[in-house]
PDB file of N, CA, C and O in Angstrom:
ATOM      1  N   UNK A   1      24.151  16.276 -10.819  1.00  0.00           N
ATOM      2  CA  UNK A   1      25.133  16.514 -11.765  1.00  0.00           C
ATOM      3  C   UNK A   1      25.100  15.447 -13.122  1.00  0.00           C
ATOM      4  O   UNK A   1      24.801  14.254 -13.068  1.00  0.00           O
ATOM      5  N   UNK A   2      25.506  16.244 -14.386  1.00  0.00           N
ATOM      6  CA  UNK A   2      25.703  15.705 -15.715  1.00  0.00           C
ATOM      7  C   UNK A   2      26.658  14.992 -15.897  1.00  0.00           C
ATOM      8  O   UNK A   2      27.733  15.415 -15.473  1.00  0.00           O
ATOM      9  N   UNK A   3      26.627  13.607 -16.614  1.00  0.00           N
ATOM     10  CA  UNK A   3      27.740  12.894 -16.839  1.00  0.00           C
ATOM     11  C   UNK A   3      27.996  13.464 -18.264  1.00  0.00           C
ATOM     12  O   UNK A   3      27.115  13.980 -18.952  1.00  0.00           O
ATOM     13  N   UNK A   4      29.341  13.311 -18.644  1.00  0.00           N
ATOM     14  CA  UNK A   4      29.444  13.637 -20.080  1.00  0.00           C
ATOM     15  C   UNK A   4      28.892  12.892 -21.165  1.00  0.00           C
ATOM     16  O   UNK A   4      28.509  13.456 -22.190  1.00  0.00           O
ATOM     17  N   UNK A   5      28.827  11.605 -20.994  1.00  0.00           N
ATOM     18  CA  UNK A   5      28.211  10.472 -21.669  1.00  0.00           C
ATOM     19  C   UNK A   5      26.823  10.929 -21.873  1.00  0.00           C
ATOM     20  O   UNK A   5      26.281  10.542 -22.908  1.00  0.00           O
ATOM     21  N   UNK A   6      26.180  11.652 -21.106  1.00  0.00           N
ATOM     22  CA  UNK A   6      24.919  12.128 -21.243  1.00  0.00           C
ATOM     23  C   UNK A   6      24.678  13.282 -22.203  1.00  0.00           C
ATOM     24  O   UNK A   6      23.569  13.649 -22.592  1.00  0.00           O
ATOM     25  N   UNK A   7      25.936  13.846 -22.562  1.00  0.00           N
ATOM     26  CA  UNK A   7      25.830  15.144 -23.540  1.00  0.00           C
ATOM     27  C   UNK A   7      25.991  14.592 -24.934  1.00  0.00           C
ATOM     28  O   UNK A   7      25.563  15.249 -25.883  1.00  0.00           O
ATOM     29  N   UNK A   8      26.522  13.545 -25.104  1.00  0.00           N
ATOM     30  CA  UNK A   8      26.978  13.065 -26.561  1.00  0.00           C
ATOM     31  C   UNK A   8      25.730  12.304 -26.943  1.00  0.00           C
ATOM     32  O   UNK A   8      24.946  11.875 -26.097  1.00  0.00           O
ATOM     33  N   UNK A   9      25.562  12.142 -28.319  1.00  0.00           N
ATOM     34  CA  UNK A   9      24.801  11.390 -29.004  1.00  0.00           C
ATOM     35  C   UNK A   9      25.093  11.274 -30.382  1.00  0.00           C
ATOM     36  O   UNK A   9      26.158  11.704 -30.826  1.00  0.00           O
ATOM     37  N   UNK A  10      24.140  10.667 -31.186  1.00  0.00           N
ATOM     38  CA  UNK A  10      24.856  10.290 -32.440  1.00  0.00           C
ATOM     39  C   UNK A  10      24.769  11.691 -33.553  1.00  0.00           C
ATOM     40  O   UNK A  10      25.305  11.624 -34.659  1.00  0.00           O
ATOM     41  N   UNK A  11      24.224  12.605 -33.213  1.00  0.00           N
ATOM     42  CA  UNK A  11      23.911  13.894 -34.049  1.00  0.00           C
ATOM     43  C   UNK A  11      25.352  14.383 -34.338  1.00  0.00           C
ATOM     44  O   UNK A  11      26.228  14.414 -33.473  1.00  0.00           O
ATOM     45  N   UNK A  12      25.522  14.753 -35.594  1.00  0.00           N
ATOM     46  CA  UNK A  12      26.616  15.668 -35.992  1.00  0.00           C
ATOM     47  C   UNK A  12      26.645  17.106 -35.892  1.00  0.00           C
ATOM     48  O   UNK A  12      27.632  17.822 -36.063  1.00  0.00           O
ATOM     49  N   UNK A  13      25.420  17.478 -35.587  1.00  0.00           N
ATOM     50  CA  UNK A  13      24.960  19.035 -35.406  1.00  0.00           C
ATOM     51  C   UNK A  13      25.442  19.289 -34.118  1.00  0.00           C
ATOM     52  O   UNK A  13      24.985  18.671 -33.157  1.00  0.00           O
ATOM     53  N   UNK A  14      26.495  20.306 -33.972  1.00  0.00           N
ATOM     54  CA  UNK A  14      26.835  21.021 -32.762  1.00  0.00           C
ATOM     55  C   UNK A  14      25.839  21.285 -31.985  1.00  0.00           C
ATOM     56  O   UNK A  14      24.831  21.819 -32.449  1.00  0.00           O
ATOM     57  N   UNK A  15      25.949  20.937 -30.574  1.00  0.00           N
ATOM     58  CA  UNK A  15      25.011  21.230 -29.460  1.00  0.00           C
ATOM     59  C   UNK A  15      24.625  22.745 -29.771  1.00  0.00           C
ATOM     60  O   UNK A  15      23.416  22.978 -29.754  1.00  0.00           O
ATOM     61  N   UNK A  16      25.325  23.614 -30.003  1.00  0.00           N
ATOM     62  CA  UNK A  16      24.746  25.010 -29.905  1.00  0.00           C
ATOM     63  C   UNK A  16      23.882  25.543 -31.033  1.00  0.00           C
ATOM     64  O   UNK A  16      23.357  26.655 -30.976  1.00  0.00           O
ATOM     65  N   UNK A  17      23.738  24.626 -32.166  1.00  0.00           N
ATOM     66  CA  UNK A  17      23.157  24.950 -33.400  1.00  0.00           C
ATOM     67  C   UNK A  17      22.013  23.906 -33.465  1.00  0.00           C
ATOM     68  O   UNK A  17      21.459  23.678 -34.540  1.00  0.00           O
ATOM     69  N   UNK A  18      21.709  23.365 -32.493  1.00  0.00           N
ATOM     70  CA  UNK A  18      20.334  22.567 -32.592  1.00  0.00           C
ATOM     71  C   UNK A  18      19.080  23.214 -32.080  1.00  0.00           C
ATOM     72  O   UNK A  18      19.200  23.989 -31.132  1.00  0.00           O
ATOM     73  N   UNK A  19      17.938  23.000 -32.570  1.00  0.00           N
ATOM     74  CA  UNK A  19      16.732  23.532 -32.246  1.00  0.00           C
ATOM     75  C   UNK A  19      16.150  22.844 -30.722  1.00  0.00           C
ATOM     76  O   UNK A  19      15.456  23.547 -29.988  1.00  0.00           O
ATOM     77  N   UNK A  20      16.420  21.755 -30.426  1.00  0.00           N
ATOM     78  CA  UNK A  20      16.023  21.228 -28.995  1.00  0.00           C
ATOM     79  C   UNK A  20      17.302  20.322 -28.432  1.00  0.00           C
ATOM     80  O   UNK A  20      18.221  19.830 -29.086  1.00  0.00           O
ATOM     81  N   UNK A  21      17.076  20.271 -27.126  1.00  0.00           N
ATOM     82  CA  UNK A  21      17.962  19.454 -26.416  1.00  0.00           C
ATOM     83  C   UNK A  21      17.442  18.686 -25.446  1.00  0.00           C
ATOM     84  O   UNK A  21      16.317  18.926 -25.007  1.00  0.00           O
ATOM     85  N   UNK A  22      18.120  17.763 -25.032  1.00  0.00           N
ATOM     86  CA  UNK A  22      17.838  16.683 -23.852  1.00  0.00           C
ATOM     87  C   UNK A  22      17.923  17.687 -22.598  1.00  0.00           C
ATOM     88  O   UNK A  22      18.617  18.701 -22.681  1.00  0.00           O
ATOM     89  N   UNK A  23      17.353  17.443 -21.682  1.00  0.00           N
ATOM     90  CA  UNK A  23      17.681  18.264 -20.252  1.00  0.00           C
ATOM     91  C   UNK A  23      18.998  18.485 -19.817  1.00  0.00           C
ATOM     92  O   UNK A  23      19.435  19.600 -19.532  1.00  0.00           O
ATOM     93  N   UNK A  24      19.735  17.277 -19.754  1.00  0.00           N
ATOM     94  CA  UNK A  24      21.461  17.366 -19.548  1.00  0.00           C
ATOM     95  C   UNK A  24      21.917  18.229 -20.621  1.00  0.00           C
ATOM     96  O   UNK A  24      22.555  19.233 -20.305  1.00  0.00           O
ATOM     97  N   UNK A  25      21.695  17.998 -21.788  1.00  0.00           N
ATOM     98  CA  UNK A  25      22.369  18.866 -22.619  1.00  0.00           C
ATOM     99  C   UNK A  25      21.858  20.479 -22.701  1.00  0.00           C
ATOM    100  O   UNK A  25      22.664  21.384 -22.915  1.00  0.00           O
ATOM    101  N   UNK A  26      20.668  20.673 -22.538  1.00  0.00           N
ATOM    102  CA  UNK A  26      20.292  22.096 -22.078  1.00  0.00           C
ATOM    103  C   UNK A  26      20.842  22.712 -20.947  1.00  0.00           C
ATOM    104  O   UNK A  26      21.133  23.887 -21.171  1.00  0.00           O
ATOM    105  N   UNK A  27      21.125  22.266 -19.625  1.00  0.00           N
ATOM    106  CA  UNK A  27      21.470  22.369 -18.660  1.00  0.00           C
ATOM    107  C   UNK A  27      23.050  22.946 -18.765  1.00  0.00           C
ATOM    108  O   UNK A  27      23.522  23.929 -18.194  1.00  0.00           O
ATOM    109  N   UNK A  28      23.720  21.987 -19.704  1.00  0.00           N
ATOM    110  CA  UNK A  28      25.043  21.992 -19.908  1.00  0.00           C
ATOM    111  C   UNK A  28      25.234  23.415 -20.829  1.00  0.00           C
ATOM    112  O   UNK A  28      26.067  24.278 -20.552  1.00  0.00           O
ATOM    113  N   UNK A  29      24.518  23.465 -21.704  1.00  0.00           N
ATOM    114  CA  UNK A  29      24.653  24.619 -22.803  1.00  0.00           C
ATOM    115  C   UNK A  29      24.381  25.938 -22.228  1.00  0.00           C
ATOM    116  O   UNK A  29      25.056  26.940 -22.465  1.00  0.00           O
ATOM    117  N   UNK A  30      23.290  25.885 -21.409  1.00  0.00           N
ATOM    118  CA  UNK A  30      23.048  27.254 -20.622  1.00  0.00           C
ATOM    119  C   UNK A  30      23.622  27.629 -19.548  1.00  0.00           C
ATOM    120  O   UNK A  30      23.452  28.760 -19.093  1.00  0.00           O
ATOM    121  N   UNK A  31      24.438  26.672 -18.950  1.00  0.00           N
ATOM    122  CA  UNK A  31      25.097  26.798 -17.846  1.00  0.00           C
ATOM    123  C   UNK A  31      24.197  26.908 -16.529  1.00  0.00           C
ATOM    124  O   UNK A  31      24.449  27.692 -15.613  1.00  0.00           O
ATOM    125  N   UNK A  32      23.096  26.007 -16.552  1.00  0.00           N
ATOM    126  CA  UNK A  32      22.085  26.041 -15.646  1.00  0.00           C
ATOM    127  C   UNK A  32      22.183  24.825 -14.677  1.00  0.00           C
ATOM    128  O   UNK A  32      22.328  23.761 -15.278  1.00  0.00           O
ATOM    129  N   UNK A  33      22.151  24.758 -13.726  1.00  0.00           N
ATOM    130  CA  UNK A  33      21.963  23.692 -12.576  1.00  0.00           C
ATOM    131  C   UNK A  33      20.972  22.626 -13.070  1.00  0.00           C
ATOM    132  O   UNK A  33      19.773  22.880 -13.188  1.00  0.00           O
ATOM    133  N   UNK A  34      21.564  21.290 -13.387  1.00  0.00           N
ATOM    134  CA  UNK A  34      20.687  20.217 -14.014  1.00  0.00           C
ATOM    135  C   UNK A  34      19.565  19.671 -13.109  1.00  0.00           C
ATOM    136  O   UNK A  34      18.544  19.316 -13.697  1.00  0.00           O
ATOM    137  N   UNK A  35      19.600  19.549 -11.764  1.00  0.00           N
ATOM    138  CA  UNK A  35      18.773  19.253 -10.872  1.00  0.00           C
ATOM    139  C   UNK A  35      17.563  20.364 -11.037  1.00  0.00           C
ATOM    140  O   UNK A  35      16.389  20.026 -11.192  1.00  0.00           O
ATOM    141  N   UNK A  36      18.026  21.795 -10.982  1.00  0.00           N
ATOM    142  CA  UNK A  36      16.855  22.860 -10.941  1.00  0.00           C
ATOM    143  C   UNK A  36      16.370  22.963 -12.282  1.00  0.00           C
ATOM    144  O   UNK A  36      15.236  23.423 -12.413  1.00  0.00           O
ATOM    145  N   UNK A  37      17.003  22.629 -13.297  1.00  0.00           N
ATOM    146  CA  UNK A  37      16.169  22.569 -14.728  1.00  0.00           C
ATOM    147  C   UNK A  37      15.561  21.311 -14.812  1.00  0.00           C
ATOM    148  O   UNK A  37      14.788  21.160 -15.758  1.00  0.00           O
ATOM    149  N   UNK A  38      15.710  20.474 -14.126  1.00  0.00           N
ATOM    150  CA  UNK A  38      14.821  19.113 -14.208  1.00  0.00           C
ATOM    151  C   UNK A  38      13.537  19.374 -13.254  1.00  0.00           C
ATOM    152  O   UNK A  38      12.401  19.102 -13.643  1.00  0.00           O
ATOM    153  N   UNK A  39      13.787  19.886 -12.057  1.00  0.00           N
ATOM    154  CA  UNK A  39      12.843  20.498 -11.456  1.00  0.00           C
ATOM    155  C   UNK A  39      11.811  21.546 -12.072  1.00  0.00           C
ATOM    156  O   UNK A  39      10.611  21.329 -11.903  1.00  0.00           O
ATOM    157  N   UNK A  40      12.121  22.388 -12.600  1.00  0.00           N
ATOM    158  CA  UNK A  40      11.243  23.317 -13.542  1.00  0.00           C
ATOM    159  C   UNK A  40      10.646  22.604 -14.473  1.00  0.00           C
ATOM    160  O   UNK A  40       9.466  22.878 -14.693  1.00  0.00           O
ATOM    161  N   UNK A  41      11.136  21.775 -15.070  1.00  0.00           N
ATOM    162  CA  UNK A  41      10.223  20.916 -16.021  1.00  0.00           C
ATOM    163  C   UNK A  41       9.239  19.985 -15.454  1.00  0.00           C
ATOM    164  O   UNK A  41       8.137  19.896 -15.995  1.00  0.00           O
ATOM    165  N   UNK A  42       9.570  19.174 -14.259  1.00  0.00           N
ATOM    166  CA  UNK A  42       8.752  18.624 -13.696  1.00  0.00           C
ATOM    167  C   UNK A  42       7.614  19.374 -12.863  1.00  0.00           C
ATOM    168  O   UNK A  42       6.743  18.663 -12.362  1.00  0.00           O
ATOM    169  N   UNK A  43       7.562  20.583 -12.701  1.00  0.00           N
ATOM    170  CA  UNK A  43       6.930  21.487 -12.258  1.00  0.00           C
ATOM    171  C   UNK A  43       6.062  21.962 -13.205  1.00  0.00           C
ATOM    172  O   UNK A  43       4.968  22.374 -12.819  1.00  0.00           O
ATOM    173  N   UNK A  44       6.358  21.986 -14.459  1.00  0.00           N
ATOM    174  CA  UNK A  44       5.752  22.427 -15.703  1.00  0.00           C
ATOM    175  C   UNK A  44       5.832  23.846 -15.886  1.00  0.00           C
ATOM    176  O   UNK A  44       4.955  24.570 -16.357  1.00  0.00           O
ATOM    177  N   UNK A  45       7.019  24.190 -15.452  1.00  0.00           N
ATOM    178  CA  UNK A  45       7.485  25.703 -16.016  1.00  0.00           C
ATOM    179  C   UNK A  45       8.264  25.628 -17.394  1.00  0.00           C
ATOM    180  O   UNK A  45       8.717  26.630 -17.947  1.00  0.00           O
ATOM    181  N   UNK A  46       8.366  24.453 -17.850  1.00  0.00           N
ATOM    182  CA  UNK A  46       9.168  24.391 -19.120  1.00  0.00           C
ATOM    183  C   UNK A  46       8.432  23.444 -20.207  1.00  0.00           C
ATOM    184  O   UNK A  46       8.479  22.265 -19.859  1.00  0.00           O
ATOM    185  N   UNK A  47       8.066  23.562 -20.879  1.00  0.00           N
ATOM    186  CA  UNK A  47       7.437  22.815 -21.895  1.00  0.00           C
ATOM    187  C   UNK A  47       8.683  21.538 -22.637  1.00  0.00           C
ATOM    188  O   UNK A  47       9.813  21.794 -23.051  1.00  0.00           O
ATOM    189  N   UNK A  48       8.088  20.372 -22.609  1.00  0.00           N
ATOM    190  CA  UNK A  48       9.137  19.382 -23.152  1.00  0.00           C
ATOM    191  C   UNK A  48       8.326  18.595 -24.154  1.00  0.00           C
ATOM    192  O   UNK A  48       7.099  18.672 -24.112  1.00  0.00           O
ATOM    193  N   UNK A  49       8.929  17.848 -25.045  1.00  0.00           N
ATOM    194  CA  UNK A  49       8.269  16.897 -25.894  1.00  0.00           C
ATOM    195  C   UNK A  49       9.286  15.568 -25.981  1.00  0.00           C
ATOM    196  O   UNK A  49      10.492  15.536 -25.737  1.00  0.00           O
ATOM    197  N   UNK A  50       8.426  14.511 -26.398  1.00  0.00           N
ATOM    198  CA  UNK A  50       9.489  13.384 -26.550  1.00  0.00           C
ATOM    199  C   UNK A  50       9.446  12.911 -27.936  1.00  0.00           C
ATOM    200  O   UNK A  50       8.441  12.388 -28.418  1.00  0.00           O
ATOM    201  N   UNK A  51      10.510  13.091 -28.556  1.00  0.00           N
ATOM    202  CA  UNK A  51      10.142  12.516 -30.130  1.00  0.00           C
ATOM    203  C   UNK A  51      10.673  11.130 -29.986  1.00  0.00           C
ATOM    204  O   UNK A  51      11.457  10.623 -29.183  1.00  0.00           O
ATOM    205  N   UNK A  52      10.014  10.678 -30.997  1.00  0.00           N
ATOM    206  CA  UNK A  52      10.195   9.109 -31.369  1.00  0.00           C
ATOM    207  C   UNK A  52      11.658   8.356 -31.301  1.00  0.00           C
ATOM    208  O   UNK A  52      12.634   8.701 -31.966  1.00  0.00           O
ATOM    209  N   UNK A  53      11.632   7.563 -30.626  1.00  0.00           N
ATOM    210  CA  UNK A  53      13.043   6.896 -30.701  1.00  0.00           C
ATOM    211  C   UNK A  53      13.202   6.013 -31.970  1.00  0.00           C
ATOM    212  O   UNK A  53      12.177   5.847 -32.630  1.00  0.00           O
ATOM    213  N   UNK A  54      14.334   5.431 -32.395  1.00  0.00           N
ATOM    214  CA  UNK A  54      14.637   4.520 -33.505  1.00  0.00           C
ATOM    215  C   UNK A  54      13.393   3.494 -33.417  1.00  0.00           C
ATOM    216  O   UNK A  54      12.882   3.154 -34.485  1.00  0.00           O
ATOM    217  N   UNK A  55      12.905   3.010 -32.279  1.00  0.00           N
ATOM    218  CA  UNK A  55      12.115   1.736 -32.120  1.00  0.00           C
ATOM    219  C   UNK A  55      10.454   2.366 -32.280  1.00  0.00           C
ATOM    220  O   UNK A  55       9.377   1.773 -32.324  1.00  0.00           O
ATOM    221  N   UNK A  56      10.707   3.431 -32.324  1.00  0.00           N
ATOM    222  CA  UNK A  56       9.182   4.247 -32.358  1.00  0.00           C
ATOM    223  C   UNK A  56       8.540   4.359 -31.261  1.00  0.00           C
ATOM    224  O   UNK A  56       7.345   4.654 -31.285  1.00  0.00           O
ATOM    225  N   UNK A  57       9.249   4.134 -30.018  1.00  0.00           N
ATOM    226  CA  UNK A  57       8.829   4.555 -28.731  1.00  0.00           C
ATOM    227  C   UNK A  57       9.382   5.814 -28.245  1.00  0.00           C
ATOM    228  O   UNK A  57      10.483   6.204 -28.633  1.00  0.00           O
ATOM    229  N   UNK A  58       8.607   6.526 -27.340  1.00  0.00           N
ATOM    230  CA  UNK A  58       8.945   7.852 -26.829  1.00  0.00           C
ATOM    231  C   UNK A  58      10.394   7.819 -26.415  1.00  0.00           C
ATOM    232  O   UNK A  58      10.880   6.805 -25.913  1.00  0.00           O
ATOM    233  N   UNK A  59      11.187   9.075 -26.651  1.00  0.00           N
ATOM    234  CA  UNK A  59      12.710   8.854 -26.118  1.00  0.00           C
ATOM    235  C   UNK A  59      12.600  10.016 -24.898  1.00  0.00           C
ATOM    236  O   UNK A  59      11.592  10.424 -24.322  1.00  0.00           O
ATOM    237  N   UNK A  60      13.925  10.372 -24.731  1.00  0.00           N
ATOM    238  CA  UNK A  60      14.131  11.273 -23.701  1.00  0.00           C
ATOM    239  C   UNK A  60      13.456  12.475 -23.887  1.00  0.00           C
ATOM    240  O   UNK A  60      13.245  12.816 -25.051  1.00  0.00           O
ATOM    241  N   UNK A  61      12.960  13.400 -22.705  1.00  0.00           N
ATOM    242  CA  UNK A  61      12.373  14.511 -22.835  1.00  0.00           C
ATOM    243  C   UNK A  61      13.499  15.686 -23.553  1.00  0.00           C
ATOM    244  O   UNK A  61      14.716  15.689 -23.366  1.00  0.00           O
ATOM    245  N   UNK A  62      12.850  16.491 -24.265  1.00  0.00           N
ATOM    246  CA  UNK A  62      13.781  17.571 -25.054  1.00  0.00           C
ATOM    247  C   UNK A  62      13.034  18.809 -24.880  1.00  0.00           C
ATOM    248  O   UNK A  62      11.803  18.827 -24.852  1.00  0.00           O
ATOM    249  N   UNK A  63      13.672  19.716 -24.778  1.00  0.00           N
ATOM    250  CA  UNK A  63      13.552  21.187 -24.890  1.00  0.00           C
ATOM    251  C   UNK A  63      14.000  21.975 -25.973  1.00  0.00           C
ATOM    252  O   UNK A  63      15.159  22.058 -26.377  1.00  0.00           O
ATOM    253  N   UNK A  64      12.853  22.630 -26.476  1.00  0.00           N
ATOM    254  CA  UNK A  64      13.102  23.650 -27.760  1.00  0.00           C
ATOM    255  C   UNK A  64      13.844  24.803 -27.215  1.00  0.00           C
ATOM    256  O   UNK A  64      13.694  25.411 -26.155  1.00  0.00           O
ATOM    257  N   UNK A  65      14.705  24.968 -28.217  1.00  0.00           N
ATOM    258  CA  UNK A  65      15.330  26.362 -28.142  1.00  0.00           C
ATOM    259  C   UNK A  65      14.658  27.808 -27.570  1.00  0.00           C
ATOM    260  O   UNK A  65      15.232  28.660 -26.892  1.00  0.00           O
ATOM    261  N   UNK A  66      13.230  27.815 -28.070  1.00  0.00           N
ATOM    262  CA  UNK A  66      12.769  29.180 -27.841  1.00  0.00           C
ATOM    263  C   UNK A  66      11.924  28.776 -26.408  1.00  0.00           C
ATOM    264  O   UNK A  66      11.365  29.710 -25.833  1.00  0.00           O
ATOM    265  N   UNK A  67      11.845  27.748 -25.967  1.00  0.00           N
ATOM    266  CA  UNK A  67      11.529  27.502 -24.691  1.00  0.00           C
ATOM    267  C   UNK A  67      12.410  27.809 -23.588  1.00  0.00           C
ATOM    268  O   UNK A  67      12.149  28.343 -22.510  1.00  0.00           O
ATOM    269  N   UNK A  68      13.595  27.337 -24.096  1.00  0.00           N
ATOM    270  CA  UNK A  68      14.770  27.280 -23.037  1.00  0.00           C
ATOM    271  C   UNK A  68      15.145  29.278 -22.967  1.00  0.00           C
ATOM    272  O   UNK A  68      15.497  29.920 -21.977  1.00  0.00           O
ATOM    273  N   UNK A  69      14.990  29.599 -23.857  1.00  0.00           N
ATOM    274  CA  UNK A  69      15.123  31.424 -24.061  1.00  0.00           C
ATOM    275  C   UNK A  69      14.138  31.857 -23.254  1.00  0.00           C
ATOM    276  O   UNK A  69      14.388  32.614 -22.315  1.00  0.00           O
ATOM    277  N   UNK A  70      13.100  31.496 -23.483  1.00  0.00           N
ATOM    278  CA  UNK A  70      11.796  32.138 -22.568  1.00  0.00           C
ATOM    279  C   UNK A  70      12.249  31.813 -21.116  1.00  0.00           C
ATOM    280  O   UNK A  70      12.087  32.701 -20.279  1.00  0.00           O
ATOM    281  N   UNK A  71      12.737  30.770 -20.776  1.00  0.00           N
ATOM    282  CA  UNK A  71      12.836  30.287 -19.313  1.00  0.00           C
ATOM    283  C   UNK A  71      13.966  31.153 -18.620  1.00  0.00           C
ATOM    284  O   UNK A  71      13.827  31.793 -17.578  1.00  0.00           O
ATOM    285  N   UNK A  72      15.097  31.055 -19.384  1.00  0.00           N
ATOM    286  CA  UNK A  72      16.173  32.047 -19.065  1.00  0.00           C
ATOM    287  C   UNK A  72      15.644  33.381 -18.859  1.00  0.00           C
ATOM    288  O   UNK A  72      15.700  33.878 -17.734  1.00  0.00           O
ATOM    289  N   UNK A  73      15.112  34.042 -19.884  1.00  0.00           N
ATOM    290  CA  UNK A  73      14.588  35.448 -19.627  1.00  0.00           C
ATOM    291  C   UNK A  73      13.668  35.513 -18.492  1.00  0.00           C
ATOM    292  O   UNK A  73      13.708  36.619 -17.952  1.00  0.00           O
ATOM    293  N   UNK A  74      12.951  34.790 -18.019  1.00  0.00           N
ATOM    294  CA  UNK A  74      11.973  34.867 -16.871  1.00  0.00           C
ATOM    295  C   UNK A  74      13.042  34.619 -15.634  1.00  0.00           C
ATOM    296  O   UNK A  74      12.856  35.307 -14.630  1.00  0.00           O
ATOM    297  N   UNK A  75      13.838  33.949 -15.632  1.00  0.00           N
ATOM    298  CA  UNK A  75      15.010  33.992 -14.665  1.00  0.00           C
ATOM    299  C   UNK A  75      15.441  35.413 -14.165  1.00  0.00           C
ATOM    300  O   UNK A  75      15.509  35.890 -13.032  1.00  0.00           O
ATOM    301  N   UNK A  76      15.750  36.001 -15.603  1.00  0.00           N
ATOM    302  CA  UNK A  76      16.327  37.383 -15.346  1.00  0.00           C
ATOM    303  C   UNK A  76      15.643  38.554 -14.896  1.00  0.00           C
ATOM    304  O   UNK A  76      16.112  39.674 -14.694  1.00  0.00           O
ATOM    305  N   UNK A  77      14.156  38.033 -14.733  1.00  0.00           N
ATOM    306  CA  UNK A  77      13.192  39.246 -14.437  1.00  0.00           C
ATOM    307  C   UNK A  77      13.111  39.247 -13.057  1.00  0.00           C
ATOM    308  O   UNK A  77      12.422  40.088 -12.481  1.00  0.00           O
TER     309      UNK A  77
END
């Protein structure tokens, strides 16, 4: 289950216009079960990256738009 505060961040760019999202954001935007998406990420079915945080340490895992589109297309096949 994704909490609303996990979907918010400091960016002023609307979620639908971004090039990458956190796992909870991607699940919400694509209407996919969060736990299923996280499991696919953990199994290596979806590539993620960790952009640096403001402190320079790796932040939460992010999924690129192209990777989500590829994954959703693979689910439809």
